[in-house]
MIKE-833841 format. One line per 4 residues: number of its first residue (from 1); for each residue z, x, y of N, C-alpha, C. Coordinates in Angstrom, 3 decimals, padded with zeros to 6 digits. Layout:
BEGIN
NUM) Z/X/Y/Z/X/Y/Z/X/Y ~ ... .
END
This chain:
BEGIN
1) 056.843/076.113/033.325/056.231/076.813/034.459/056.365/078.310/034.249 ~ 055.356/079.030/034.676/055.389/080.482/034.598/055.631/080.997/036.004 ~ 056.704/081.671/036.224/057.044/082.122/037.568/056.866/083.610/037.730 ~ 056.044/083.995/038.682/055.858/085.406/039.011/055.609/086.258/037.768 .
5) 054.629/085.847/036.993/054.331/086.570/035.754/053.442/087.766/036.033 ~ 053.922/088.654/036.875/053.140/089.821/037.222/053.071/090.757/036.027 ~ 051.881/091.159/035.708/051.717/092.102/034.613/050.542/092.996/034.924 ~ 050.665/094.227/034.558/049.550/095.148/034.705/048.931/095.363/033.349 .
9) 048.337/096.510/033.144/047.686/096.778/031.870/048.704/096.770/030.738 ~ 049.904/097.278/031.011/050.920/097.341/029.964/051.263/095.950/029.453 ~ 051.301/094.962/030.356/051.654/093.601/029.953/050.467/092.674/029.847 ~ 049.270/093.219/029.920/048.048/092.399/029.879/048.049/091.485/028.657 .
13) 048.472/092.037/027.507/048.424/091.282/026.256/049.352/090.082/026.260 ~ 050.366/090.094/027.118/051.298/088.972/027.155/050.615/087.700/027.670 ~ 049.773/087.861/028.687/049.129/086.708/029.314/047.696/086.496/028.854 ~ 047.006/087.576/028.497/045.553/087.513/028.299/045.134/088.132/026.977 .
17) 043.886/087.839/026.628/043.247/088.517/025.500/041.763/088.657/025.802 ~ 041.130/089.734/025.322/039.688/089.862/025.518/038.947/088.728/024.818 ~ 037.975/088.153/025.512/037.132/087.115/024.911/035.919/087.725/024.223 ~ 035.442/088.814/024.798/034.264/089.464/024.228/034.243/090.938/024.645 .
21) 033.651/091.746/023.776/033.488/093.194/023.980/034.809/093.890/024.319 ~ 035.820/093.802/023.430/037.104/094.447/023.714/036.998/095.949/023.900 ~ 035.959/096.552/023.343/035.790/098.004/023.497/035.388/098.387/024.915 ~ 035.061/097.387/025.763/034.704/097.662/027.157/035.889/097.506/028.106 .
25) 037.087/097.349/027.537/038.315/097.320/028.334/038.992/098.680/028.245 ~ 039.572/099.100/029.368/040.280/100.376/029.389/041.548/100.238/030.222 ~ 042.644/100.770/029.720/043.905/100.755/030.453/044.109/102.091/031.155 ~ 044.479/102.010/032.421/044.791/103.225/033.180/045.960/102.894/034.112 .
29) 047.153/103.318/033.740/048.333/102.977/034.522/048.555/101.480/034.516 ~ 048.619/100.895/035.706/048.831/099.441/035.792/047.520/098.679/035.876 ~ 046.399/099.364/035.688/045.086/098.736/035.875/044.416/098.403/034.544 ~ 043.712/097.281/034.546/042.826/096.922/033.450/041.403/097.072/033.960 .
33) 040.663/097.982/033.360/039.305/098.277/033.832/038.289/097.607/032.917 ~ 037.402/096.833/033.544/036.336/096.143/032.832/035.022/096.878/033.086 ~ 034.320/097.171/032.012/033.139/098.031/032.090/031.876/097.296/031.648 ~ 030.817/097.518/032.410/029.480/097.009/032.069/028.554/098.194/031.870 .
37) 027.856/098.219/030.728/026.782/099.190/030.528/025.593/098.458/029.918 ~ 024.579/099.198/029.530/023.347/098.547/029.063/023.547/097.800/027.755 ~ 024.652/098.061/027.053/024.893/097.365/025.788/025.635/096.051/025.978 ~ 026.526/095.991/026.983/027.334/094.790/027.131/028.189/094.840/028.384 .
41) 028.597/093.655/028.838/029.692/093.530/029.776/030.934/093.171/028.984 ~ 031.905/092.522/029.621/033.098/092.106/028.891/033.830/091.021/029.667 ~ 034.742/090.321/028.969/035.494/089.268/029.620/036.813/089.015/028.924 ~ 037.776/088.444/029.678/039.084/088.109/029.117/039.470/086.694/029.532 .
45) 040.436/086.132/028.840/040.941/084.800/029.169/042.427/084.707/028.906 ~ 043.092/083.807/029.610/044.526/083.630/029.409/044.790/082.946/028.072 ~ 045.924/083.286/027.468/046.294/082.682/026.193/046.681/081.217/026.365 ~ 047.212/080.869/027.548/047.659/079.508/027.826/046.695/078.844/028.824 .
49) 046.801/077.526/028.923/046.034/076.772/029.924/047.004/076.186/030.941 ~ 046.485/075.907/032.140/047.335/075.494/033.256/046.671/074.351/034.026 ~ 047.514/073.491/034.592/047.031/072.400/035.435/047.809/072.426/036.741 ~ 047.129/072.793/037.815/047.702/072.916/039.161/048.588/074.176/039.271 .
53) 048.621/074.718/040.482/049.442/075.894/040.748/048.669/076.949/041.507 ~ 049.138/078.190/041.377/048.549/079.325/042.088/048.357/080.461/041.102 ~ 047.162/081.007/041.058/046.910/082.187/040.236/046.214/083.239/041.084 ~ 046.634/084.501/040.898/046.126/085.595/041.731/045.868/086.833/040.884 .
57) 044.995/087.675/041.389/044.786/088.993/040.800/044.317/089.930/041.902 ~ 044.614/091.212/041.747/044.062/092.226/042.641/042.883/092.885/041.941 ~ 041.771/093.013/042.671/040.552/093.600/042.102/040.011/094.670/043.038 ~ 039.568/095.763/042.451/038.747/096.745/043.172/037.378/096.722/042.508 .
61) 036.363/096.363/043.292/035.038/096.085/042.739/034.219/097.349/042.500 ~ 033.162/097.170/041.722/032.246/098.262/041.369/031.800/099.016/042.620 ~ 031.935/100.322/042.606/031.565/101.137/043.767/030.111/101.585/043.695 ~ 029.566/101.976/044.850/028.202/102.498/044.908/027.164/101.417/044.671 .
65) 026.087/101.774/043.992/025.002/100.831/043.710/025.444/099.901/042.585 ~ 025.790/098.676/042.950/026.237/097.697/041.956/025.239/096.550/041.816 ~ 024.021/096.749/042.337/022.999/095.691/042.306/022.827/095.151/040.893 ~ 022.716/093.826/040.794/022.496/093.168/039.514/023.754/092.804/038.766 .
69) 024.887/093.387/039.167/026.136/093.119/038.455/026.904/091.972/039.102 ~ 027.709/091.305/038.301/028.618/090.275/038.807/030.005/090.524/038.218 ~ 030.993/090.552/039.098/032.392/090.555/038.675/032.937/089.166/038.971 ~ 033.602/088.554/038.008/034.070/087.181/038.172/035.570/087.081/037.926 .
73) 036.218/086.247/038.735/037.599/085.824/038.514/037.584/084.314/038.677 ~ 038.015/083.585/037.644/037.814/082.144/037.695/038.779/081.419/036.764 ~ 038.786/080.107/036.875/039.525/079.245/035.964/038.541/078.262/035.356 ~ 038.742/077.946/034.072/037.821/077.016/033.427/038.522/076.302/032.276 .
77) 038.199/075.022/032.124/038.656/074.283/030.946/037.638/074.483/029.822 ~ 037.976/073.993/028.643/037.105/074.163/027.485/036.139/072.986/027.369 ~ 035.057/073.207/026.650/034.136/072.115/026.341/032.989/071.986/027.325 ~ 031.959/071.218/026.959/030.751/071.092/027.789/030.995/070.368/029.111 .
81) 031.907/069.402/029.127/032.203/068.673/030.362/033.401/069.305/031.066 ~ 033.284/070.612/031.274/034.434/071.384/031.739/034.590/071.341/033.257 ~ 035.801/071.610/033.695/036.088/071.876/035.101/036.180/073.386/035.275 ~ 035.822/073.869/036.463/035.819/075.321/036.675/035.924/075.633/038.162 .
85) 036.679/076.687/038.477/036.808/077.204/039.847/036.421/078.675/039.806 ~ 035.431/079.071/040.591/034.835/080.407/040.477/034.966/081.260/041.722 ~ 035.355/082.505/041.520/035.032/083.609/042.421/033.998/084.466/041.694 ~ 032.822/084.653/042.277/031.839/085.579/041.714/031.455/086.584/042.795 .
89) 031.613/087.862/042.468/031.319/088.940/043.412/029.967/089.529/043.033 ~ 028.995/089.315/043.908/027.610/089.675/043.609/027.343/091.109/044.048 ~ 026.915/091.924/043.102/026.693/093.339/043.374/025.626/093.590/044.427 ~ 025.594/094.829/044.920/024.715/095.147/046.045/024.155/096.551/045.906 .
93) 023.160/096.834/046.724/022.689/098.209/046.866/023.700/098.980/047.704 ~ 023.823/100.257/047.478/024.770/101.073/048.239/024.570/100.854/049.735 ~ 025.663/100.595/050.428/025.613/100.406/051.873/025.421/098.976/052.315 ~ 025.011/098.104/051.396/024.862/096.686/051.728/026.198/095.973/051.492 .
97) 026.470/094.877/052.215/027.745/094.182/052.014/027.782/093.414/050.699 ~ 028.958/093.393/050.096/029.184/092.545/048.927/029.176/091.087/049.370 ~ 028.607/090.216/048.550/028.685/088.774/048.784/029.641/088.158/047.763 ~ 030.407/087.177/048.210/031.290/086.436/047.325/030.737/085.015/047.204 .
101) 030.504/084.589/045.979/030.039/083.224/045.741/031.176/082.427/045.109 ~ 031.492/081.276/045.710/032.483/080.379/045.121/031.781/079.123/044.626 ~ 032.391/078.509/043.621/031.799/077.291/043.075/032.900/076.440/042.455 ~ 032.662/075.144/042.400/033.572/074.193/041.776/032.761/073.326/040.817 .
105) 033.151/073.339/039.550/032.568/072.435/038.556/033.544/071.302/038.276 ~ 033.030/070.093/038.149/033.833/068.956/037.720/033.059/068.227/036.623 ~ 033.695/068.058/035.473/033.067/067.384/034.325/031.707/067.985/033.978 ~ 031.629/069.314/034.044/030.422/070.019/033.626/029.356/070.157/034.691 .
109) 029.579/069.605/035.874/028.581/069.675/036.940/029.068/070.581/038.061 ~ 028.228/071.579/038.388/028.555/072.502/039.472/027.719/072.214/040.706 ~ 026.804/073.132/041.025/025.913/072.975/042.188/026.690/072.810/043.482 ~ 027.849/073.470/043.553/028.646/073.440/044.783/028.850/074.870/045.287 .
113) 027.851/075.709/045.077/027.978/077.120/045.458/028.045/077.293/046.968 ~ 028.898/078.192/047.378/028.909/078.676/048.759/028.999/080.196/048.702 ~ 028.327/080.842/049.655/028.393/082.310/049.715/029.136/082.747/050.964 ~ 029.951/083.772/050.803/030.835/084.229/051.860/030.701/085.744/052.004 .
117) 030.853/086.225/053.217/030.916/087.673/053.444/032.371/088.040/053.714 ~ 032.755/089.228/053.326/034.116/089.714/053.505/034.213/090.556/054.762 ~ 035.434/090.729/055.254/035.673/091.498/056.484/036.163/092.908/056.178 ~ 035.912/093.344/054.929/036.312/094.686/054.493/035.399/095.099/053.347 .
121) 035.473/096.375/052.971/034.718/096.873/051.820/035.590/096.693/050.580 ~ 035.223/095.794/049.663/036.085/095.492/048.518/036.019/096.524/047.404 ~ 035.265/097.620/047.624/035.129/098.644/046.589/036.053/099.839/046.814 ~ 036.639/099.948/048.004/037.426/101.147/048.314/038.903/100.984/047.977 .
125) 039.368/099.750/047.848/040.779/099.516/047.569/040.938/098.156/046.897 ~ 042.139/097.888/046.403/042.436/096.599/045.792/042.688/095.545/046.862 ~ 042.187/094.348/046.604/042.475/093.189/047.447/042.846/092.022/046.538 ~ 043.617/091.081/047.085/044.143/089.973/046.295/043.253/088.744/046.427 .
129) 042.848/088.201/045.291/042.015/087.006/045.242/042.809/085.923/044.505 ~ 042.922/084.744/045.132/043.798/083.701/044.601/043.109/082.344/044.589 ~ 043.513/081.534/043.623/043.094/080.142/043.538/044.339/079.273/043.621 ~ 044.407/078.448/044.671/045.492/077.483/044.826/044.933/076.103/044.529 .
133) 045.629/075.350/043.675/045.063/074.086/043.170/046.179/073.062/043.026 ~ 046.082/071.997/043.786/046.958/070.854/043.548/046.111/069.584/043.534 ~ 046.761/068.431/043.535/045.975/067.186/043.414/045.256/066.827/044.707 ~ 045.573/067.538/045.807/044.991/067.224/047.120/043.774/068.086/047.443 .
137) 043.839/069.369/047.118/042.743/070.283/047.478/042.839/071.577/046.678 ~ 041.723/072.298/046.662/041.623/073.620/046.055/041.318/074.598/047.183 ~ 042.029/075.711/047.212/041.799/076.723/048.237/041.482/078.056/047.574 ~ 040.387/078.680/048.004/040.017/080.022/047.582/040.546/080.988/048.640 .
141) 041.397/081.927/048.222/042.086/082.808/049.166/041.731/084.264/048.914 ~ 041.559/085.003/050.001/041.360/086.449/049.944/042.448/087.095/050.788 ~ 043.294/087.900/050.141/044.456/088.490/050.817/045.278/087.424/051.540 ~ 045.405/086.269/050.897/046.208/085.176/051.446/045.522/084.352/052.511 .
145) 044.268/084.684/052.826/043.514/083.977/053.863/042.472/083.071/053.191 ~ 042.453/081.778/053.518/041.491/080.876/052.872/040.059/081.140/053.340 ~ 039.139/081.217/052.376/037.720/081.338/052.725/036.969/080.046/052.395 ~ 037.613/079.171/051.606/036.975/077.894/051.280/038.034/076.895/050.841 .
149) 037.836/075.651/051.222/038.710/074.561/050.793/037.836/073.450/050.212 ~ 038.214/072.992/049.033/037.532/071.860/048.405/038.561/070.729/048.301 ~ 038.428/069.738/049.185/039.420/068.664/049.272/039.115/067.553/048.267 ~ 040.156/066.874/047.847/040.012/065.733/046.952/039.543/064.520/047.752 .
153) 038.269/064.191/047.595/037.698/063.028/048.281/037.237/061.975/047.275 ~ 037.932/061.966/046.138/037.538/061.058/045.069/037.692/059.591/045.497 ~ 038.831/059.270/046.071/039.063/057.873/046.470/038.273/057.491/047.710 ~ 038.191/058.405/048.678/037.546/058.056/049.950/036.021/058.118/049.878 .
157) 035.466/059.072/049.103/034.013/059.258/049.084/033.403/059.206/047.686 ~ 034.232/059.033/046.667/033.705/058.970/045.301/033.259/060.312/044.752 ~ 033.724/061.413/045.375/033.356/062.756/044.905/034.318/063.162/043.790 ~ 033.819/063.496/042.603/034.717/063.853/041.498/035.582/065.075/041.853 .
161) 036.816/065.066/041.340/037.766/066.135/041.630/038.452/066.558/040.327 ~ 038.608/067.861/040.109/039.233/068.311/038.854/040.749/068.092/038.881 ~ 041.233/067.232/038.010/042.670/066.920/038.032/043.237/066.561/036.660 ~ 042.394/066.526/035.639/042.860/066.088/034.328/042.747/067.148/033.237 .
165) 041.921/068.175/033.448/041.686/069.147/032.393/042.400/070.464/032.700 ~ 043.300/070.895/031.824/043.931/072.203/032.032/042.905/073.326/031.887 ~ 043.106/074.387/032.642/042.150/075.489/032.666/042.795/076.810/032.251 ~ 041.975/077.672/031.685/042.375/079.050/031.444/042.046/079.896/032.681 .
169) 042.752/081.007/032.822/042.451/081.999/033.850/041.593/083.074/033.194 ~ 040.450/083.388/033.798/039.477/084.282/033.165/038.973/085.346/034.133 ~ 038.429/086.400/033.567/037.771/087.439/034.355/036.667/088.079/033.529 ~ 035.651/088.604/034.203/034.545/089.217/033.467/033.724/090.120/034.385 .
173) 032.978/091.001/033.754/031.954/091.800/034.430/030.701/091.702/033.575 ~ 029.561/091.365/034.188/028.365/091.131/033.396/027.109/091.391/034.213 ~ 025.986/091.479/033.511/024.696/091.724/034.151/024.025/090.401/034.481 ~ 023.674/090.221/035.761/023.004/088.989/036.195/021.864/089.345/037.137 .
177) 021.091/090.372/036.753/020.069/090.845/037.708/018.865/089.918/037.821 ~ 018.900/088.785/037.089/017.847/087.788/037.287/018.099/086.955/038.539 ~ 019.335/087.039/039.126/019.606/086.227/040.317/020.615/086.848/041.290 ~ 021.426/087.791/040.846/022.619/088.153/041.611/022.330/088.875/042.930 .
181) 021.354/089.756/042.955/021.125/090.575/044.147/019.754/090.266/044.740 ~ 019.783/089.776/045.988/018.554/089.395/046.700/017.686/088.474/045.838 ~ 018.367/087.482/045.232/017.656/086.478/044.442/017.008/087.018/043.191 ~ 017.464/088.181/042.718/016.909/088.766/041.511/015.822/089.796/041.764 .
185) 015.514/090.020/043.040/014.470/091.008/043.359/014.928/092.435/043.058 ~ 016.241/092.686/043.217/016.773/094.020/042.946/017.470/093.995/041.595 ~ 017.003/094.839/040.679/017.510/094.857/039.309/018.617/095.903/039.159 ~ 019.341/095.783/038.049/020.400/096.731/037.727/019.793/098.097/037.415 .
189) 020.333/099.132/038.044/019.891/100.500/037.780/020.846/101.105/036.749 ~ 020.396/101.097/035.486/021.286/101.502/034.397/021.612/102.988/034.421 ~ 020.880/103.758/035.221/021.227/105.185/035.335/022.561/105.373/036.042 ~ 023.038/104.314/036.744/024.331/104.386/037.427/025.480/103.835/036.577 .
193) 025.169/103.380/035.375/026.208/102.855/034.484/027.110/104.008/034.005 ~ 028.355/103.732/033.603/028.944/102.396/033.510/029.412/101.874/034.870 ~ 029.330/100.558/035.023/029.835/099.876/036.218/031.249/099.371/035.897 ~ 032.197/099.717/036.758/033.601/099.424/036.455/034.243/098.631/037.595 .
197) 034.866/097.498/037.255/035.733/096.772/038.169/037.154/096.845/037.630 ~ 038.097/097.141/038.525/039.489/097.319/038.111/040.327/096.111/038.528 ~ 041.135/095.615/037.606/042.010/094.462/037.819/043.465/094.905/037.666 ~ 044.350/094.328/038.469/045.781/094.606/038.312/046.589/093.465/038.955 .
201) 047.897/093.516/038.788/048.830/092.587/039.453/048.455/091.122/039.227 ~ 048.240/090.772/037.973/047.977/089.366/037.631/049.213/088.537/037.917 ~ 049.022/087.362/038.481/050.158/086.499/038.785/049.757/085.053/038.535 ~ 050.492/084.373/037.671/050.229/082.969/037.381/051.505/082.190/037.643 .
205) 051.470/081.329/038.651/052.591/080.453/038.978/052.038/079.033/038.920 ~ 052.056/078.458/037.731/051.312/077.220/037.491/051.986/076.416/036.396 ~ 051.565/075.177/036.238/052.104/074.315/035.191/051.393/074.622/033.878 ~ 052.145/075.180/032.951/051.582/075.579/031.668/051.399/074.344/030.784 .
209) 050.208/074.241/030.225/049.881/073.069/029.423/049.120/073.516/028.191 ~ 049.724/073.366/027.032/049.014/073.745/025.818/047.919/072.714/025.547 ~ 046.790/073.154/024.987/045.637/072.253/024.823/045.966/070.989/024.048 ~ 046.927/071.069/023.119/047.209/069.882/022.300/048.106/068.867/023.019 .
213) 048.623/069.231/024.188/049.456/068.287/024.932/048.603/067.121/025.419 ~ 048.970/065.919/024.987/048.132/064.757/025.289/048.382/064.215/026.693 ~ 049.637/064.135/027.083/049.953/063.459/028.339/050.018/064.458/029.491 ~ 048.871/064.658/030.111/048.755/065.598/031.226/049.652/065.194/032.387 .
217) 049.644/063.911/032.701/050.369/063.428/033.877/051.862/063.672/033.761 ~ 052.425/063.405/032.597/053.861/063.570/032.411/054.267/065.028/032.583 ~ 053.473/065.933/032.031/053.845/067.342/032.047/053.605/067.999/033.399 ~ 052.475/067.730/034.012/052.082/068.484/035.207/051.747/067.620/036.421 .
221) 051.708/066.303/036.248/051.168/065.473/037.319/052.162/064.624/038.083 ~ 053.433/064.706/037.743/054.389/063.859/038.452/054.651/064.423/039.842 ~ 054.583/063.553/040.827/054.766/063.988/042.215/056.148/064.598/042.425 ~ 056.174/065.676/043.161/057.438/066.314/043.507/058.004/067.206/042.429 .
225) 057.274/067.359/041.332/057.773/068.141/040.205/057.743/069.639/040.501 ~ 056.734/070.083/041.215/056.547/071.512/041.473/056.352/071.761/042.969 ~ 056.464/073.036/043.354/056.420/073.369/044.781/055.084/072.999/045.421 ~ 053.994/073.067/044.668/052.672/072.734/045.251/052.481/071.235/045.457 .
229) 053.460/070.441/044.999/053.420/068.990/045.234/054.245/068.574/046.446 ~ 054.913/069.528/047.089/055.725/069.172/048.248/054.853/068.595/049.355 ~ 055.425/067.727/050.199/054.651/067.141/051.301/053.988/068.179/052.199 ~ 054.597/069.356/052.327/054.005/070.392/053.180/052.664/070.885/052.649 .
233) 052.374/070.622/051.368/051.088/071.024/050.785/050.134/069.836/050.626 ~ 050.477/068.707/051.216/049.557/067.564/051.176/048.294/067.840/051.972 ~ 048.449/068.627/053.024/047.311/069.014/053.858/047.278/070.529/053.966 ~ 046.201/071.017/054.537/045.981/072.461/054.563/047.050/073.190/055.372 .
237) 047.542/072.580/056.422/048.554/073.242/057.258/047.901/074.004/058.399 ~ 048.674/074.208/059.433/048.147/074.793/060.667/047.670/076.230/060.478 ~ 048.475/077.039/059.767/048.127/078.457/059.635/046.854/078.647/058.819 ~ 046.776/077.973/057.646/045.577/078.090/056.833/044.357/077.534/057.553 .
241) 044.528/076.445/058.296/043.402/075.863/059.040/042.884/076.844/060.085 ~ 043.795/077.496/060.779/043.419/078.480/061.796/042.698/079.678/061.162 ~ 043.232/080.141/060.032/042.615/081.279/059.352/041.237/080.927/058.811 ~ 041.102/079.725/058.254/039.810/079.297/057.725/038.775/079.231/058.846 .
245) 039.168/078.748/059.979/038.263/078.698/061.132/037.821/080.110/061.522 ~ 038.760/081.061/061.512/038.431/082.459/061.827/037.411/083.018/060.838 ~ 037.607/082.750/059.554/036.699/083.236/058.516/035.311/082.637/058.706 ~ 035.259/081.335/058.957/033.962/080.666/059.098/033.213/081.173/060.325 .
249) 033.942/081.403/061.412/033.304/081.935/062.626/032.804/083.357/062.397 ~ 033.545/084.136/061.626/033.178/085.531/061.379/031.944/085.651/060.508 ~ 031.789/084.692/059.588/030.679/084.781/058.646/029.445/084.009/059.106 ~ 029.558/083.297/060.233/028.413/082.488/060.675/027.441/083.338/061.491 .
END
């Protein structure tokens, strides 16, 4: 288990490595800055894979006119039949609200997108975005407040649930102006490049599983082995349920 593995730019290399366009990464104090320009975006991934737990990062999103851009924080397993949990922050025209799109892939199939509005401007300061994942449910959290819950309904409703494939923790900034802003009607204005999203305070508290480990259940799946398996996490709980209701009412 990795406990409180907080690292900033100085320790970024301990947990992560650039997946593409390493020249678009910049270190500034405790921040890792990801840059998008007309030549490329960039992305990083964790060196290890994890099954169940909590992973968090603080992000300050692209300021000003960010139309066409997407900043992503997500978890994903390898291969075509992958599992994936997504936070995607869809860029906007100056003065318009940022939209957050969440999605869950199981065995390579997604189509579970939901869009959420935030109760603050995510470009003026850092906010914490977290993915909590156990065998019962997945919770997408913003500053510790749930904005979406994906419950395990595999046995009751036959809905597939990600529980067997370890995932990497990933982040990226990229151009998606074919769909990201107003359905692709508003394109990226490259005169405003470079577009920069800043990441810091990475935290992974999860069951570490190297890809070659065959027995997933023994390593990460035994009941009561980790704190996220405690009975108190079998259900969402009163506080998270109340907060989720507040978020849903605010965005409706």
